C-alpha positions as CSV (number, residue, x, y, z in Angstrom):
1,M,8.8,12.3,8.4
2,E,10.7,15.1,10.1
3,E,13.8,13.9,8.4
4,F,12.3,14.9,5.0
5,G,10.3,17.9,6.1
6,A,7.2,16.2,4.9
7,V,3.6,17.0,5.5
8,V,1.8,13.9,6.6
9,V,-1.9,13.5,5.7
10,S,-3.9,10.5,6.9
11,I,-7.1,9.8,5.0
12,D,-10.1,9.1,7.2
13,Y,-12.0,6.8,4.8
14,R,-15.2,4.9,5.6
15,L,-14.7,1.3,6.8
16,A,-16.1,-2.1,5.9
17,P,-18.5,-3.7,6.4
18,E,-20.7,-0.6,6.9
19,A,-19.1,0.8,3.7
20,N,-18.1,-1.6,1.0
21,G,-17.4,-1.9,-2.7
22,S,-15.5,1.0,-4.2
23,T,-16.5,3.4,-1.3
24,L,-13.2,2.9,0.6
25,V,-10.9,3.5,-2.4
26,D,-13.1,6.3,-3.7
27,D,-12.7,8.1,-0.3
28,C,-9.0,7.7,-0.5
29,Y,-8.9,9.0,-4.0
30,L,-10.9,12.0,-3.0
31,G,-8.4,12.6,-0.3
32,L,-5.6,12.5,-2.8
33,Q,-7.4,15.0,-5.0
34,W,-7.9,17.3,-2.0
35,I,-4.2,17.2,-1.2
36,A,-3.2,18.1,-4.7
37,A,-5.8,20.9,-4.9
38,H,-4.7,22.4,-1.6
39,A,-0.9,21.9,-2.1
40,D,-0.1,25.6,-1.8
41,E,-1.9,26.1,1.5
42,L,-0.4,22.9,2.8
43,G,3.0,24.1,1.8
44,I,3.9,21.1,-0.4
45,D,5.1,20.4,-3.8
46,P,2.3,18.8,-5.8
47,A,4.9,17.1,-8.0
48,R,6.2,15.2,-5.0
49,I,3.1,13.6,-3.5
50,I,3.9,10.1,-2.1
51,V,1.1,7.6,-1.1
52,A,1.7,4.9,1.4
53,G,-0.3,2.3,3.2
54,T,-0.1,-0.8,5.3
55,S,-2.0,-4.1,4.9
56,A,-5.6,-3.1,3.9
57,G,-4.3,0.4,3.5
58,G,-1.6,-0.9,1.2
59,G,-4.3,-2.3,-1.1
60,L,-6.1,1.0,-1.0
61,T,-2.8,2.8,-1.8
62,A,-2.3,0.5,-4.8
63,G,-5.9,1.2,-5.8
64,I,-5.7,5.0,-5.8
65,T,-2.4,4.8,-7.7
66,L,-4.1,2.9,-10.4
67,M,-7.0,5.4,-10.4
68,A,-4.6,8.3,-10.6
69,R,-2.9,6.8,-13.6
70,D,-6.2,6.0,-15.4
71,H,-7.8,9.4,-14.6
72,H,-4.6,11.3,-15.5
73,G,-4.0,12.7,-12.0
74,P,-3.3,13.8,-9.5
75,A,0.4,13.1,-10.0
76,I,2.0,10.5,-7.6
77,A,5.7,10.5,-7.2
78,A,5.9,7.1,-5.5
79,Q,3.9,4.5,-3.7
80,I,4.9,2.5,-0.7
81,L,3.0,-0.7,-0.1
82,I,3.8,-2.4,3.3
83,C,2.5,-6.0,3.4
84,P,-0.4,-4.9,1.1
85,M,-3.7,-6.7,0.7
86,L,-4.0,-6.9,-3.1
87,D,-6.0,-9.9,-4.2
88,H,-9.4,-11.0,-3.0
89,R,-9.2,-14.4,-4.7
90,G,-6.9,-16.1,-2.2
91,I,-5.3,-18.3,-4.9
92,T,-1.6,-18.2,-3.9
93,V,0.5,-20.7,-2.1
94,S,1.0,-18.4,0.8
95,S,-2.7,-17.7,1.2
96,R,-3.2,-21.4,1.6
97,Q,-0.1,-22.0,3.6
98,Y,-1.3,-19.9,6.5
99,A,-4.8,-21.2,6.8
100,G,-5.9,-22.4,10.2
101,E,-2.7,-21.2,11.8
102,P,-2.7,-19.0,14.9
103,G,-1.4,-15.6,14.1
104,I,-2.3,-12.0,13.4
105,W,-3.6,-12.6,9.9
106,T,-4.7,-16.0,8.7
107,R,-6.4,-17.1,5.5
108,E,-9.7,-17.2,7.4
109,K,-9.4,-13.7,8.7
110,N,-8.4,-12.5,5.2
111,E,-11.5,-14.1,3.6
112,F,-13.7,-12.5,6.2
113,A,-12.1,-9.1,5.5
114,W,-12.6,-9.4,1.8
115,Q,-16.2,-10.5,2.3
116,S,-16.8,-7.3,4.3
117,V,-15.1,-5.2,1.7
118,L,-16.9,-6.8,-1.3
119,G,-20.4,-6.8,0.2
120,G,-21.4,-9.8,-2.0
121,R,-19.7,-8.6,-5.2
122,T,-18.0,-11.4,-7.1
123,D,-16.3,-9.2,-9.8
124,P,-14.7,-6.3,-8.1
125,S,-12.8,-3.7,-10.1
126,P,-9.0,-3.6,-10.0
127,Y,-9.2,-0.4,-7.9
128,I,-10.7,-2.6,-5.1
129,S,-8.6,-5.7,-5.7
130,P,-5.4,-4.3,-7.5
131,A,-4.1,-7.8,-8.4
132,L,-6.9,-7.9,-11.0
133,A,-5.4,-5.1,-13.0
134,D,-4.4,-6.3,-16.5
135,D,-1.9,-3.4,-17.0
136,L,0.6,-2.3,-14.4
137,S,2.5,0.0,-16.7
138,G,2.8,3.7,-16.1
139,L,2.9,3.4,-12.3
140,P,5.2,5.6,-10.2
141,A,8.3,4.2,-8.4
142,T,7.0,1.5,-6.1
143,Y,8.3,0.0,-2.8
144,I,6.8,-3.3,-1.6
145,D,7.7,-5.3,1.4
146,A,6.2,-8.3,3.3
147,G,7.3,-11.2,5.4
148,T,8.0,-14.8,4.4
149,A,5.5,-16.0,7.0
150,E,2.3,-14.2,5.9
151,V,-0.7,-14.7,3.7
152,F,0.1,-11.7,1.4
153,R,3.7,-12.9,0.6
154,D,3.0,-14.4,-2.9
155,E,0.5,-11.8,-4.1
156,D,2.9,-9.0,-3.2
157,V,5.8,-10.8,-5.0
158,D,3.6,-11.2,-8.1
159,Y,2.5,-7.6,-8.0
160,A,6.2,-6.4,-8.1
161,T,7.0,-8.9,-10.8
162,R,4.2,-7.6,-13.0
163,I,5.4,-4.0,-12.5
164,W,8.8,-5.1,-13.7
165,S,7.3,-7.0,-16.6
166,A,5.4,-3.8,-17.6
167,G,8.7,-1.8,-17.6
168,G,8.1,-0.1,-14.3
169,Q,10.4,0.4,-11.2
170,A,9.7,-1.6,-8.1
171,D,11.8,-2.4,-5.0
172,L,10.7,-5.7,-3.4
173,H,11.8,-6.9,0.0
174,I,10.5,-10.1,1.5
175,W,11.9,-10.4,5.1
176,S,12.8,-13.9,6.1
177,G,10.9,-14.9,9.2
178,A,8.7,-11.8,9.4
179,F,5.0,-12.2,9.8
180,H,2.1,-9.8,9.0
181,G,2.7,-6.5,10.8
182,S,5.7,-7.9,12.7
183,D,7.6,-4.6,12.6
184,A,4.7,-2.9,14.4
185,V,4.2,-5.7,16.9
186,F,7.9,-6.0,17.7
187,P,9.3,-2.6,16.7
188,Q,12.6,-3.1,18.6
189,A,13.5,-6.4,16.9
190,G,16.5,-6.3,14.7
191,L,14.5,-7.4,11.6
192,S,11.9,-4.7,12.3
193,T,14.5,-1.9,12.6
194,E,16.2,-3.1,9.4
195,A,12.9,-3.1,7.5
196,R,12.2,0.5,8.6
197,R,15.7,1.6,7.8
198,T,15.5,0.0,4.3
199,R,12.2,1.8,3.6
200,T,13.6,5.1,4.8
201,A,16.7,4.7,2.6
202,W,14.6,3.9,-0.4
203,L,12.5,7.0,0.2
204,K,15.6,9.1,0.5
205,R,17.0,7.8,-2.8
206,T,13.6,8.3,-4.4
207,L,13.3,11.9,-3.3
208,G,16.9,12.8,-3.6
209,R,18.9,14.6,-1.0
210,A,16.4,15.6,1.8
211,Q,18.3,18.8,2.6
212,S,17.7,20.2,-0.9
213,L,14.0,19.4,-1.2
214,S,11.0,21.5,-0.7
215,P,8.4,19.8,1.7
216,A,6.7,16.8,0.2
217,A,3.3,15.4,1.0
218,W,2.9,12.0,2.5
219,S,-0.6,10.7,2.0
220,S,-1.2,7.7,4.2
221,A,-4.0,5.1,3.9
222,S,-2.6,3.0,6.7
223,A,-5.2,0.6,7.8
224,T,-3.6,-2.5,9.3
225,S,-5.6,-5.6,8.9
226,S,-5.3,-7.1,12.4
227,D,-7.4,-8.0,15.4
């Protein structure tokens, strides 16, 4: 984030299965509150806090954004959800399409991950499983991307669609041929570099001209759901 002069803060939240239920998202929300409360000493603008996460971290990012909206703060300028894990129900076409297939993240691995997070709960809150949220209005500018060849494809498309339906702003990119985490596994591939370039361009548009900005905070809940 040197290009934007940003302060990057990574939240060291407790992990499933040792921690489950709302513990993970609560930890991330406490981290967000700490960032906002210590904005002066961190040298950031509290009005320009951006939250971002990948895979399971993308789901936590969506969760704390909903919490911040519902609890009236801290203010979040934008959220970036990279192949986010948003729905524990596994009811989409893509969640069934990639069952039993070899790969980084299959339906079976996803079911195990959700079992670990839920700890036996059958009715999690939307902060844990953001796709359950009835109302997606009032969210900050949102960037969502995923690949066509992954379990999370359809739940991510649905989340963006519901943000639009609620009158919000969301940029959605579904990369043809990409699989879960492919830009991290093959960072030099043309598709991977294009995906990163597109995210960066969106961030620049969202923040405005980087040269004229005071330092922003980049709060990252980037836990990748992979082996």
